[in-house]
PDB file of N, CA, C and O in Angstrom, chain B, residues numbered from 101:
ATOM      1  N   MET B 101      88.893 114.145 103.620  1.00  0.00           N
ATOM      2  CA  MET B 101      87.784 113.983 104.518  1.00  0.00           C
ATOM      3  C   MET B 101      88.254 113.907 105.973  1.00  0.00           C
ATOM      4  O   MET B 101      87.716 114.618 106.821  1.00  0.00           O
ATOM      5  N   ALA B 102      89.228 113.077 106.277  1.00  0.00           N
ATOM      6  CA  ALA B 102      89.663 112.891 107.660  1.00  0.00           C
ATOM      7  C   ALA B 102      90.571 114.015 108.107  1.00  0.00           C
ATOM      8  O   ALA B 102      91.409 114.510 107.353  1.00  0.00           O
ATOM      9  N   LYS B 103      90.381 114.400 109.345  1.00  0.00           N
ATOM     10  CA  LYS B 103      91.336 115.306 109.952  1.00  0.00           C
ATOM     11  C   LYS B 103      92.411 114.409 110.540  1.00  0.00           C
ATOM     12  O   LYS B 103      92.105 113.422 111.210  1.00  0.00           O
ATOM     13  N   SER B 104      93.659 114.748 110.293  1.00  0.00           N
ATOM     14  CA  SER B 104      94.729 113.862 110.725  1.00  0.00           C
ATOM     15  C   SER B 104      94.969 113.929 112.227  1.00  0.00           C
ATOM     16  O   SER B 104      95.611 113.047 112.796  1.00  0.00           O
ATOM     17  N   VAL B 105      94.460 114.964 112.863  1.00  0.00           N
ATOM     18  CA  VAL B 105      94.589 115.054 114.307  1.00  0.00           C
ATOM     19  C   VAL B 105      93.196 115.159 114.906  1.00  0.00           C
ATOM     20  O   VAL B 105      92.236 115.488 114.210  1.00  0.00           O
ATOM     21  N   GLY B 106      93.093 114.886 116.170  1.00  0.00           N
ATOM     22  CA  GLY B 106      91.808 114.963 116.844  1.00  0.00           C
ATOM     23  C   GLY B 106      91.402 113.597 117.352  1.00  0.00           C
ATOM     24  O   GLY B 106      91.874 112.561 116.883  1.00  0.00           O
ATOM     25  N   THR B 107      90.526 113.629 118.308  1.00  0.00           N
ATOM     26  CA  THR B 107      90.065 112.378 118.898  1.00  0.00           C
ATOM     27  C   THR B 107      89.032 111.716 117.983  1.00  0.00           C
ATOM     28  O   THR B 107      88.510 112.336 117.056  1.00  0.00           O
ATOM     29  N   VAL B 108      88.759 110.478 118.260  1.00  0.00           N
ATOM     30  CA  VAL B 108      87.718 109.763 117.528  1.00  0.00           C
ATOM     31  C   VAL B 108      86.381 110.483 117.725  1.00  0.00           C
ATOM     32  O   VAL B 108      85.606 110.635 116.781  1.00  0.00           O
ATOM     33  N   GLU B 109      86.121 110.918 118.946  1.00  0.00           N
ATOM     34  CA  GLU B 109      84.876 111.632 119.230  1.00  0.00           C
ATOM     35  C   GLU B 109      84.781 112.909 118.390  1.00  0.00           C
ATOM     36  O   GLU B 109      83.726 113.208 117.831  1.00  0.00           O
ATOM     37  N   ASP B 110      85.885 113.660 118.301  1.00  0.00           N
ATOM     38  CA  ASP B 110      85.904 114.877 117.477  1.00  0.00           C
ATOM     39  C   ASP B 110      85.620 114.544 116.013  1.00  0.00           C
ATOM     40  O   ASP B 110      84.862 115.247 115.344  1.00  0.00           O
ATOM     41  N   TYR B 111      86.229 113.475 115.529  1.00  0.00           N
ATOM     42  CA  TYR B 111      86.058 113.098 114.130  1.00  0.00           C
ATOM     43  C   TYR B 111      84.614 112.668 113.843  1.00  0.00           C
ATOM     44  O   TYR B 111      84.051 113.020 112.806  1.00  0.00           O
ATOM     45  N   LEU B 112      84.025 111.912 114.760  1.00  0.00           N
ATOM     46  CA  LEU B 112      82.630 111.497 114.584  1.00  0.00           C
ATOM     47  C   LEU B 112      81.706 112.715 114.593  1.00  0.00           C
ATOM     48  O   LEU B 112      80.739 112.773 113.833  1.00  0.00           O
ATOM     49  N   HIS B 113      82.007 113.678 115.451  1.00  0.00           N
ATOM     50  CA  HIS B 113      81.225 114.907 115.492  1.00  0.00           C
ATOM     51  C   HIS B 113      81.385 115.672 114.173  1.00  0.00           C
ATOM     52  O   HIS B 113      80.411 116.208 113.643  1.00  0.00           O
ATOM     53  N   HIS B 114      82.600 115.722 113.652  1.00  0.00           N
ATOM     54  CA  HIS B 114      82.889 116.364 112.363  1.00  0.00           C
ATOM     55  C   HIS B 114      82.071 115.702 111.247  1.00  0.00           C
ATOM     56  O   HIS B 114      81.466 116.390 110.425  1.00  0.00           O
ATOM     57  N   LEU B 115      82.055 114.373 111.225  1.00  0.00           N
ATOM     58  CA  LEU B 115      81.302 113.649 110.201  1.00  0.00           C
ATOM     59  C   LEU B 115      79.794 113.874 110.343  1.00  0.00           C
ATOM     60  O   LEU B 115      79.078 114.002 109.350  1.00  0.00           O
ATOM     61  N   LYS B 116      79.332 113.920 111.581  1.00  0.00           N
ATOM     62  CA  LYS B 116      77.907 114.174 111.812  1.00  0.00           C
ATOM     63  C   LYS B 116      77.523 115.534 111.231  1.00  0.00           C
ATOM     64  O   LYS B 116      76.445 115.691 110.657  1.00  0.00           O
ATOM     65  N   GLY B 117      78.412 116.511 111.385  1.00  0.00           N
ATOM     66  CA  GLY B 117      78.183 117.831 110.823  1.00  0.00           C
ATOM     67  C   GLY B 117      78.130 117.817 109.301  1.00  0.00           C
ATOM     68  O   GLY B 117      77.534 118.706 108.693  1.00  0.00           O
ATOM     69  N   LYS B 118      78.749 116.815 108.682  1.00  0.00           N
ATOM     70  CA  LYS B 118      78.736 116.668 107.227  1.00  0.00           C
ATOM     71  C   LYS B 118      77.572 115.795 106.754  1.00  0.00           C
ATOM     72  O   LYS B 118      77.423 115.544 105.558  1.00  0.00           O
ATOM     73  N   GLY B 119      76.751 115.335 107.699  1.00  0.00           N
ATOM     74  CA  GLY B 119      75.566 114.575 107.330  1.00  0.00           C
ATOM     75  C   GLY B 119      75.652 113.073 107.518  1.00  0.00           C
ATOM     76  O   GLY B 119      74.698 112.364 107.197  1.00  0.00           O
ATOM     77  N   PHE B 120      76.769 112.562 108.030  1.00  0.00           N
ATOM     78  CA  PHE B 120      76.875 111.123 108.279  1.00  0.00           C
ATOM     79  C   PHE B 120      76.220 110.803 109.617  1.00  0.00           C
ATOM     80  O   PHE B 120      76.576 111.371 110.649  1.00  0.00           O
ATOM     81  N   GLN B 121      75.270 109.895 109.583  1.00  0.00           N
ATOM     82  CA  GLN B 121      74.597 109.470 110.801  1.00  0.00           C
ATOM     83  C   GLN B 121      75.069 108.065 111.149  1.00  0.00           C
ATOM     84  O   GLN B 121      74.944 107.143 110.343  1.00  0.00           O
ATOM     85  N   PHE B 122      75.604 107.910 112.334  1.00  0.00           N
ATOM     86  CA  PHE B 122      76.077 106.609 112.783  1.00  0.00           C
ATOM     87  C   PHE B 122      75.067 106.029 113.771  1.00  0.00           C
ATOM     88  O   PHE B 122      74.668 106.686 114.731  1.00  0.00           O
ATOM     89  N   GLN B 123      74.663 104.784 113.515  1.00  0.00           N
ATOM     90  CA  GLN B 123      73.771 104.088 114.437  1.00  0.00           C
ATOM     91  C   GLN B 123      74.589 103.642 115.656  1.00  0.00           C
ATOM     92  O   GLN B 123      75.820 103.629 115.631  1.00  0.00           O
ATOM     93  N   GLU B 124      73.870 103.280 116.717  1.00  0.00           N
ATOM     94  CA  GLU B 124      74.542 102.843 117.953  1.00  0.00           C
ATOM     95  C   GLU B 124      75.483 101.669 117.705  1.00  0.00           C
ATOM     96  O   GLU B 124      76.572 101.619 118.277  1.00  0.00           O
ATOM     97  N   ASP B 125      75.070 100.717 116.851  1.00  0.00           N
ATOM     98  CA  ASP B 125      75.935  99.565 116.600  1.00  0.00           C
ATOM     99  C   ASP B 125      77.221  99.987 115.897  1.00  0.00           C
ATOM    100  O   ASP B 125      78.277  99.405 116.144  1.00  0.00           O
ATOM    101  N   ALA B 126      77.148 100.988 115.026  1.00  0.00           N
ATOM    102  CA  ALA B 126      78.352 101.474 114.346  1.00  0.00           C
ATOM    103  C   ALA B 126      79.310 102.108 115.349  1.00  0.00           C
ATOM    104  O   ALA B 126      80.517 101.872 115.302  1.00  0.00           O
ATOM    105  N   ILE B 127      78.765 102.910 116.251  1.00  0.00           N
ATOM    106  CA  ILE B 127      79.591 103.530 117.293  1.00  0.00           C
ATOM    107  C   ILE B 127      80.238 102.425 118.135  1.00  0.00           C
ATOM    108  O   ILE B 127      81.409 102.518 118.504  1.00  0.00           O
ATOM    109  N   GLY B 128      79.474 101.399 118.428  1.00  0.00           N
ATOM    110  CA  GLY B 128      80.008 100.263 119.192  1.00  0.00           C
ATOM    111  C   GLY B 128      81.163  99.592 118.472  1.00  0.00           C
ATOM    112  O   GLY B 128      82.181  99.278 119.089  1.00  0.00           O
ATOM    113  N   PHE B 129      81.018  99.368 117.167  1.00  0.00           N
ATOM    114  CA  PHE B 129      82.099  98.767 116.372  1.00  0.00           C
ATOM    115  C   PHE B 129      83.333  99.656 116.380  1.00  0.00           C
ATOM    116  O   PHE B 129      84.455  99.166 116.508  1.00  0.00           O
ATOM    117  N   ILE B 130      83.127 100.957 116.244  1.00  0.00           N
ATOM    118  CA  ILE B 130      84.261 101.884 116.208  1.00  0.00           C
ATOM    119  C   ILE B 130      85.070 101.776 117.496  1.00  0.00           C
ATOM    120  O   ILE B 130      86.294 101.651 117.455  1.00  0.00           O
ATOM    121  N   PHE B 131      84.391 101.825 118.631  1.00  0.00           N
ATOM    122  CA  PHE B 131      85.119 101.782 119.897  1.00  0.00           C
ATOM    123  C   PHE B 131      85.592 100.381 120.257  1.00  0.00           C
ATOM    124  O   PHE B 131      86.602 100.229 120.944  1.00  0.00           O
ATOM    125  N   PHE B 132      84.873  99.350 119.800  1.00  0.00           N
ATOM    126  CA  PHE B 132      85.378  97.984 119.969  1.00  0.00           C
ATOM    127  C   PHE B 132      86.711  97.849 119.230  1.00  0.00           C
ATOM    128  O   PHE B 132      87.684  97.340 119.786  1.00  0.00           O
ATOM    129  N   GLY B 133      86.753  98.307 117.977  1.00  0.00           N
ATOM    130  CA  GLY B 133      87.982  98.237 117.186  1.00  0.00           C
ATOM    131  C   GLY B 133      89.121  98.999 117.826  1.00  0.00           C
ATOM    132  O   GLY B 133      90.267  98.548 117.817  1.00  0.00           O
ATOM    133  N   LYS B 134      88.802 100.156 118.379  1.00  0.00           N
ATOM    134  CA  LYS B 134      89.826 100.981 119.035  1.00  0.00           C
ATOM    135  C   LYS B 134      90.443 100.225 120.213  1.00  0.00           C
ATOM    136  O   LYS B 134      91.665 100.170 120.352  1.00  0.00           O
ATOM    137  N   HIS B 135      89.598  99.650 121.048  1.00  0.00           N
ATOM    138  CA  HIS B 135      90.104  98.942 122.225  1.00  0.00           C
ATOM    139  C   HIS B 135      90.736  97.599 121.855  1.00  0.00           C
ATOM    140  O   HIS B 135      91.739  97.205 122.450  1.00  0.00           O
ATOM    141  N   TYR B 136      90.166  96.906 120.893  1.00  0.00           N
ATOM    142  CA  TYR B 136      90.664  95.596 120.462  1.00  0.00           C
ATOM    143  C   TYR B 136      92.060  95.689 119.857  1.00  0.00           C
ATOM    144  O   TYR B 136      92.908  94.831 120.104  1.00  0.00           O
ATOM    145  N   THR B 137      92.296  96.730 119.065  1.00  0.00           N
ATOM    146  CA  THR B 137      93.582  96.866 118.381  1.00  0.00           C
ATOM    147  C   THR B 137      94.540  97.805 119.096  1.00  0.00           C
ATOM    148  O   THR B 137      95.731  97.830 118.786  1.00  0.00           O
ATOM    149  N   ASN B 138      94.028  98.583 120.058  1.00  0.00           N
ATOM    150  CA  ASN B 138      94.825  99.587 120.750  1.00  0.00           C
ATOM    151  C   ASN B 138      95.420 100.594 119.760  1.00  0.00           C
ATOM    152  O   ASN B 138      96.527 101.094 119.960  1.00  0.00           O
ATOM    153  N   ALA B 139      94.680 100.881 118.705  1.00  0.00           N
ATOM    154  CA  ALA B 139      95.137 101.802 117.657  1.00  0.00           C
ATOM    155  C   ALA B 139      95.011 103.250 118.117  1.00  0.00           C
ATOM    156  O   ALA B 139      94.192 103.582 118.974  1.00  0.00           O
ATOM    157  N   SER B 140      95.836 104.091 117.530  1.00  0.00           N
ATOM    158  CA  SER B 140      95.775 105.521 117.829  1.00  0.00           C
ATOM    159  C   SER B 140      94.502 106.118 117.228  1.00  0.00           C
ATOM    160  O   SER B 140      93.890 105.532 116.335  1.00  0.00           O
ATOM    161  N   ASP B 141      94.117 107.286 117.731  1.00  0.00           N
ATOM    162  CA  ASP B 141      92.949 107.965 117.170  1.00  0.00           C
ATOM    163  C   ASP B 141      93.168 108.270 115.688  1.00  0.00           C
ATOM    164  O   ASP B 141      92.226 108.198 114.900  1.00  0.00           O
ATOM    165  N   GLU B 142      94.385 108.607 115.305  1.00  0.00           N
ATOM    166  CA  GLU B 142      94.673 108.904 113.892  1.00  0.00           C
ATOM    167  C   GLU B 142      94.371 107.695 113.008  1.00  0.00           C
ATOM    168  O   GLU B 142      93.779 107.844 111.940  1.00  0.00           O
ATOM    169  N   ILE B 143      94.769 106.515 113.440  1.00  0.00           N
ATOM    170  CA  ILE B 143      94.520 105.298 112.652  1.00  0.00           C
ATOM    171  C   ILE B 143      93.030 104.947 112.685  1.00  0.00           C
ATOM    172  O   ILE B 143      92.472 104.530 111.670  1.00  0.00           O
ATOM    173  N   ILE B 144      92.390 105.111 113.828  1.00  0.00           N
ATOM    174  CA  ILE B 144      90.944 104.856 113.914  1.00  0.00           C
ATOM    175  C   ILE B 144      90.202 105.775 112.942  1.00  0.00           C
ATOM    176  O   ILE B 144      89.361 105.318 112.168  1.00  0.00           O
ATOM    177  N   ASN B 145      90.518 107.070 112.987  1.00  0.00           N
ATOM    178  CA  ASN B 145      89.850 108.030 112.105  1.00  0.00           C
ATOM    179  C   ASN B 145      90.101 107.698 110.642  1.00  0.00           C
ATOM    180  O   ASN B 145      89.203 107.822 109.809  1.00  0.00           O
ATOM    181  N   THR B 146      91.311 107.280 110.332  1.00  0.00           N
ATOM    182  CA  THR B 146      91.646 106.914 108.952  1.00  0.00           C
ATOM    183  C   THR B 146      90.866 105.675 108.522  1.00  0.00           C
ATOM    184  O   THR B 146      90.372 105.616 107.396  1.00  0.00           O
ATOM    185  N   ALA B 147      90.753 104.692 109.401  1.00  0.00           N
ATOM    186  CA  ALA B 147      89.989 103.479 109.077  1.00  0.00           C
ATOM    187  C   ALA B 147      88.511 103.806 108.874  1.00  0.00           C
ATOM    188  O   ALA B 147      87.866 103.230 107.999  1.00  0.00           O
ATOM    189  N   ILE B 148      87.970 104.726 109.674  1.00  0.00           N
ATOM    190  CA  ILE B 148      86.581 105.155 109.490  1.00  0.00           C
ATOM    191  C   ILE B 148      86.439 105.801 108.118  1.00  0.00           C
ATOM    192  O   ILE B 148      85.523 105.477 107.362  1.00  0.00           O
ATOM    193  N   GLU B 149      87.349 106.714 107.803  1.00  0.00           N
ATOM    194  CA  GLU B 149      87.309 107.404 106.504  1.00  0.00           C
ATOM    195  C   GLU B 149      87.370 106.414 105.343  1.00  0.00           C
ATOM    196  O   GLU B 149      86.574 106.496 104.409  1.00  0.00           O
ATOM    197  N   MET B 150      88.315 105.483 105.407  1.00  0.00           N
ATOM    198  CA  MET B 150      88.474 104.506 104.320  1.00  0.00           C
ATOM    199  C   MET B 150      87.258 103.602 104.201  1.00  0.00           C
ATOM    200  O   MET B 150      86.856 103.243 103.094  1.00  0.00           O
ATOM    201  N   THR B 151      86.672 103.232 105.329  1.00  0.00           N
ATOM    202  CA  THR B 151      85.466 102.404 105.309  1.00  0.00           C
ATOM    203  C   THR B 151      84.325 103.137 104.621  1.00  0.00           C
ATOM    204  O   THR B 151      83.626 102.568 103.782  1.00  0.00           O
ATOM    205  N   LEU B 152      84.142 104.398 104.977  1.00  0.00           N
ATOM    206  CA  LEU B 152      83.061 105.180 104.362  1.00  0.00           C
ATOM    207  C   LEU B 152      83.284 105.361 102.867  1.00  0.00           C
ATOM    208  O   LEU B 152      82.335 105.297 102.086  1.00  0.00           O
ATOM    209  N   LYS B 153      84.529 105.587 102.463  1.00  0.00           N
ATOM    210  CA  LYS B 153      84.827 105.772 101.040  1.00  0.00           C
ATOM    211  C   LYS B 153      84.631 104.473 100.261  1.00  0.00           C
ATOM    212  O   LYS B 153      84.102 104.486  99.149  1.00  0.00           O
ATOM    213  N   ALA B 154      85.056 103.359 100.842  1.00  0.00           N
ATOM    214  CA  ALA B 154      84.985 102.075 100.137  1.00  0.00           C
ATOM    215  C   ALA B 154      83.566 101.508 100.114  1.00  0.00           C
ATOM    216  O   ALA B 154      83.139 100.937  99.110  1.00  0.00           O
ATOM    217  N   GLN B 155      82.848 101.662 101.203  1.00  0.00           N
ATOM    218  CA  GLN B 155      81.551 101.012 101.351  1.00  0.00           C
ATOM    219  C   GLN B 155      80.367 101.949 101.130  1.00  0.00           C
ATOM    220  O   GLN B 155      79.230 101.492 101.016  1.00  0.00           O
ATOM    221  N   ARG B 156      80.623 103.250 101.070  1.00  0.00           N
ATOM    222  CA  ARG B 156      79.579 104.272 100.913  1.00  0.00           C
ATOM    223  C   ARG B 156      78.654 104.366 102.121  1.00  0.00           C
ATOM    224  O   ARG B 156      77.685 105.125 102.118  1.00  0.00           O
ATOM    225  N   SER B 157      78.959 103.598 103.131  1.00  0.00           N
ATOM    226  CA  SER B 157      78.260 103.661 104.423  1.00  0.00           C
ATOM    227  C   SER B 157      79.186 102.978 105.415  1.00  0.00           C
ATOM    228  O   SER B 157      80.243 102.477 105.034  1.00  0.00           O
ATOM    229  N   PHE B 158      78.799 102.954 106.682  1.00  0.00           N
ATOM    230  CA  PHE B 158      79.679 102.323 107.666  1.00  0.00           C
ATOM    231  C   PHE B 158      79.364 100.840 107.769  1.00  0.00           C
ATOM    232  O   PHE B 158      78.235 100.455 108.073  1.00  0.00           O
ATOM    233  N   ASP B 159      80.371 100.012 107.515  1.00  0.00           N
ATOM    234  CA  ASP B 159      80.265  98.558 107.618  1.00  0.00           C
ATOM    235  C   ASP B 159      81.225  98.136 108.726  1.00  0.00           C
ATOM    236  O   ASP B 159      82.443  98.167 108.554  1.00  0.00           O
ATOM    237  N   GLY B 160      80.662  97.743 109.857  1.00  0.00           N
ATOM    238  CA  GLY B 160      81.474  97.439 111.031  1.00  0.00           C
ATOM    239  C   GLY B 160      82.495  96.343 110.822  1.00  0.00           C
ATOM    240  O   GLY B 160      83.635  96.471 111.267  1.00  0.00           O
ATOM    241  N   SER B 161      82.107  95.263 110.153  1.00  0.00           N
ATOM    242  CA  SER B 161      83.058  94.162 109.963  1.00  0.00           C
ATOM    243  C   SER B 161      84.174  94.565 109.011  1.00  0.00           C
ATOM    244  O   SER B 161      85.323  94.167 109.206  1.00  0.00           O
ATOM    245  N   PHE B 162      83.858  95.346 107.986  1.00  0.00           N
ATOM    246  CA  PHE B 162      84.879  95.848 107.065  1.00  0.00           C
ATOM    247  C   PHE B 162      85.862  96.739 107.829  1.00  0.00           C
ATOM    248  O   PHE B 162      87.078  96.617 107.679  1.00  0.00           O
ATOM    249  N   TYR B 163      85.314  97.627 108.643  1.00  0.00           N
ATOM    250  CA  TYR B 163      86.140  98.544 109.444  1.00  0.00           C
ATOM    251  C   TYR B 163      87.102  97.786 110.364  1.00  0.00           C
ATOM    252  O   TYR B 163      88.296  98.083 110.390  1.00  0.00           O
ATOM    253  N   VAL B 164      86.588  96.815 111.114  1.00  0.00           N
ATOM    254  CA  VAL B 164      87.434  96.070 112.050  1.00  0.00           C
ATOM    255  C   VAL B 164      88.507  95.298 111.285  1.00  0.00           C
ATOM    256  O   VAL B 164      89.660  95.261 111.716  1.00  0.00           O
ATOM    257  N   SER B 165      88.151  94.687 110.166  1.00  0.00           N
ATOM    258  CA  SER B 165      89.120  93.960 109.354  1.00  0.00           C
ATOM    259  C   SER B 165      90.206  94.898 108.821  1.00  0.00           C
ATOM    260  O   SER B 165      91.391  94.569 108.874  1.00  0.00           O
ATOM    261  N   LEU B 166      89.809  96.049 108.316  1.00  0.00           N
ATOM    262  CA  LEU B 166      90.770  97.035 107.828  1.00  0.00           C
ATOM    263  C   LEU B 166      91.683  97.495 108.958  1.00  0.00           C
ATOM    264  O   LEU B 166      92.898  97.591 108.782  1.00  0.00           O
ATOM    265  N   LEU B 167      91.106  97.774 110.096  1.00  0.00           N
ATOM    266  CA  LEU B 167      91.878  98.213 111.247  1.00  0.00           C
ATOM    267  C   LEU B 167      92.892  97.148 111.670  1.00  0.00           C
ATOM    268  O   LEU B 167      94.049  97.466 111.944  1.00  0.00           O
ATOM    269  N   GLU B 168      92.466  95.900 111.723  1.00  0.00           N
ATOM    270  CA  GLU B 168      93.378  94.799 112.058  1.00  0.00           C
ATOM    271  C   GLU B 168      94.518  94.713 111.042  1.00  0.00           C
ATOM    272  O   GLU B 168      95.667  94.492 111.423  1.00  0.00           O
ATOM    273  N   THR B 169      94.213  94.884 109.767  1.00  0.00           N
ATOM    274  CA  THR B 169      95.228  94.837 108.720  1.00  0.00           C
ATOM    275  C   THR B 169      96.238  95.959 108.895  1.00  0.00           C
ATOM    276  O   THR B 169      97.443  95.734 108.794  1.00  0.00           O
ATOM    277  N   LEU B 170      95.756  97.156 109.154  1.00  0.00           N
ATOM    278  CA  LEU B 170      96.668  98.289 109.342  1.00  0.00           C
ATOM    279  C   LEU B 170      97.576  98.066 110.547  1.00  0.00           C
ATOM    280  O   LEU B 170      98.785  98.284 110.466  1.00  0.00           O
ATOM    281  N   ILE B 171      96.999  97.634 111.652  1.00  0.00           N
ATOM    282  CA  ILE B 171      97.781  97.424 112.875  1.00  0.00           C
ATOM    283  C   ILE B 171      98.771  96.271 112.704  1.00  0.00           C
ATOM    284  O   ILE B 171      99.921  96.382 113.130  1.00  0.00           O
ATOM    285  N   SER B 172      98.345  95.178 112.093  1.00  0.00           N
ATOM    286  CA  SER B 172      99.252  94.032 111.934  1.00  0.00           C
ATOM    287  C   SER B 172     100.420  94.354 111.011  1.00  0.00           C
ATOM    288  O   SER B 172     101.463  93.702 111.070  1.00  0.00           O
ATOM    289  N   ASN B 173     100.242  95.367 110.154  1.00  0.00           N
ATOM    290  CA  ASN B 173     101.323  95.799 109.268  1.00  0.00           C
ATOM    291  C   ASN B 173     102.073  97.015 109.822  1.00  0.00           C
ATOM    292  O   ASN B 173     102.836  97.671 109.114  1.00  0.00           O
ATOM    293  N   LYS B 174     101.833  97.294 111.104  1.00  0.00           N
ATOM    294  CA  LYS B 174     102.540  98.352 111.827  1.00  0.00           C
ATOM    295  C   LYS B 174     102.382  99.738 111.190  1.00  0.00           C
ATOM    296  O   LYS B 174     103.311 100.546 111.185  1.00  0.00           O
ATOM    297  N   ILE B 175     101.196  99.989 110.661  1.00  0.00           N
ATOM    298  CA  ILE B 175     100.872 101.289 110.085  1.00  0.00           C
ATOM    299  C   ILE B 175     100.508 102.223 111.242  1.00  0.00           C
ATOM    300  O   ILE B 175      99.657 101.890 112.066  1.00  0.00           O
ATOM    301  N   SER B 176     101.152 103.388 111.300  1.00  0.00           N
ATOM    302  CA  SER B 176     100.907 104.268 112.451  1.00  0.00           C
ATOM    303  C   SER B 176     100.450 105.677 112.094  1.00  0.00           C
ATOM    304  O   SER B 176     100.121 106.457 112.987  1.00  0.00           O
ATOM    305  N   THR B 177     100.423 106.021 110.802  1.00  0.00           N
ATOM    306  CA  THR B 177      99.949 107.353 110.417  1.00  0.00           C
ATOM    307  C   THR B 177      98.952 107.236 109.264  1.00  0.00           C
ATOM    308  O   THR B 177      98.890 106.222 108.569  1.00  0.00           O
ATOM    309  N   ARG B 178      98.178 108.301 109.084  1.00  0.00           N
ATOM    310  CA  ARG B 178      97.215 108.344 107.987  1.00  0.00           C
ATOM    311  C   ARG B 178      97.929 108.206 106.644  1.00  0.00           C
ATOM    312  O   ARG B 178      97.479 107.473 105.763  1.00  0.00           O
ATOM    313  N   LYS B 179      99.045 108.919 106.499  1.00  0.00           N
ATOM    314  CA  LYS B 179      99.805 108.886 105.245  1.00  0.00           C
ATOM    315  C   LYS B 179     100.280 107.459 104.933  1.00  0.00           C
ATOM    316  O   LYS B 179     100.163 106.996 103.798  1.00  0.00           O
ATOM    317  N   GLU B 180     100.814 106.771 105.942  1.00  0.00           N
ATOM    318  CA  GLU B 180     101.252 105.378 105.753  1.00  0.00           C
ATOM    319  C   GLU B 180     100.070 104.482 105.385  1.00  0.00           C
ATOM    320  O   GLU B 180     100.198 103.595 104.541  1.00  0.00           O
ATOM    321  N   ALA B 181      98.929 104.714 106.013  1.00  0.00           N
ATOM    322  CA  ALA B 181      97.742 103.891 105.746  1.00  0.00           C
ATOM    323  C   ALA B 181      97.286 104.051 104.302  1.00  0.00           C
ATOM    324  O   ALA B 181      96.971 103.068 103.632  1.00  0.00           O
ATOM    325  N   ILE B 182      97.252 105.286 103.828  1.00  0.00           N
ATOM    326  CA  ILE B 182      96.833 105.528 102.440  1.00  0.00           C
ATOM    327  C   ILE B 182      97.818 104.883 101.473  1.00  0.00           C
ATOM    328  O   ILE B 182      97.407 104.250 100.501  1.00  0.00           O
ATOM    329  N   ARG B 183      99.112 105.037 101.732  1.00  0.00           N
ATOM    330  CA  ARG B 183     100.123 104.431 100.873  1.00  0.00           C
ATOM    331  C   ARG B 183      99.979 102.901 100.879  1.00  0.00           C
ATOM    332  O   ARG B 183     100.058 102.261  99.830  1.00  0.00           O
ATOM    333  N   PHE B 184      99.769 102.329 102.056  1.00  0.00           N
ATOM    334  CA  PHE B 184      99.640 100.881 102.195  1.00  0.00           C
ATOM    335  C   PHE B 184      98.455 100.335 101.399  1.00  0.00           C
ATOM    336  O   PHE B 184      98.605  99.364 100.657  1.00  0.00           O
ATOM    337  N   VAL B 185      97.286 100.946 101.546  1.00  0.00           N
ATOM    338  CA  VAL B 185      96.123 100.396 100.839  1.00  0.00           C
ATOM    339  C   VAL B 185      96.236 100.588  99.332  1.00  0.00           C
ATOM    340  O   VAL B 185      95.715  99.780  98.564  1.00  0.00           O
ATOM    341  N   LYS B 186      96.904 101.639  98.909  1.00  0.00           N
ATOM    342  CA  LYS B 186      97.119 101.836  97.469  1.00  0.00           C
ATOM    343  C   LYS B 186      98.107 100.812  96.929  1.00  0.00           C
ATOM    344  O   LYS B 186      97.866 100.206  95.885  1.00  0.00           O
ATOM    345  N   GLU B 187      99.226 100.615  97.638  1.00  0.00           N
ATOM    346  CA  GLU B 187     100.234  99.648  97.192  1.00  0.00           C
ATOM    347  C   GLU B 187      99.686  98.235  97.144  1.00  0.00           C
ATOM    348  O   GLU B 187      99.984  97.475  96.222  1.00  0.00           O
ATOM    349  N   LYS B 188      98.888  97.885  98.137  1.00  0.00           N
ATOM    350  CA  LYS B 188      98.318  96.524  98.214  1.00  0.00           C
ATOM    351  C   LYS B 188      97.034  96.394  97.414  1.00  0.00           C
ATOM    352  O   LYS B 188      96.450  95.314  97.330  1.00  0.00           O
ATOM    353  N   GLU B 189      96.596  97.514  96.821  1.00  0.00           N
ATOM    354  CA  GLU B 189      95.354  97.545  96.056  1.00  0.00           C
ATOM    355  C   GLU B 189      94.174  97.003  96.854  1.00  0.00           C
ATOM    356  O   GLU B 189      93.328  96.276  96.333  1.00  0.00           O
ATOM    357  N   LEU B 190      94.141  97.376  98.131  1.00  0.00           N
ATOM    358  CA  LEU B 190      93.057  96.944  99.006  1.00  0.00           C
ATOM    359  C   LEU B 190      91.783  97.748  98.775  1.00  0.00           C
ATOM    360  O   LEU B 190      90.672  97.226  98.867  1.00  0.00           O
ATOM    361  N   LEU B 191      91.969  99.023  98.474  1.00  0.00           N
ATOM    362  CA  LEU B 191      90.834  99.914  98.256  1.00  0.00           C
ATOM    363  C   LEU B 191      91.146 100.829  97.080  1.00  0.00           C
ATOM    364  O   LEU B 191      92.306 101.128  96.795  1.00  0.00           O
ATOM    365  N   ALA B 192      90.119 101.254  96.425  1.00  0.00           N
ATOM    366  CA  ALA B 192      90.284 102.246  95.348  1.00  0.00           C
ATOM    367  C   ALA B 192      89.977 103.617  95.940  1.00  0.00           C
ATOM    368  O   ALA B 192      88.854 104.113  95.848  1.00  0.00           O
ATOM    369  N   ILE B 193      90.998 104.219  96.548  1.00  0.00           N
ATOM    370  CA  ILE B 193      90.780 105.553  97.147  1.00  0.00           C
ATOM    371  C   ILE B 193      91.653 106.576  96.484  1.00  0.00           C
ATOM    372  O   ILE B 193      91.613 107.751  96.847  1.00  0.00           O
TER     373      ILE B 193
END
């Protein structure tokens, strides 16, 4: 689902094209998380993808918590993030 490269804006546009509609508060959470954690666009996009897969919709608090977990564990790529959540059994993806 996630493109490993591209800006957060590009990824949100990509998802919108696939039928995902994000409310203003969801967009706010996404960019709050980005600025709060100083995460790369790749990690932000991956956290959005994992949130949508796990929750079947966008859950802002789940997203921010996941993002904090990835950053605190020094996860810097999509591949590392997927490996991390599988190893820790955080999500069934």
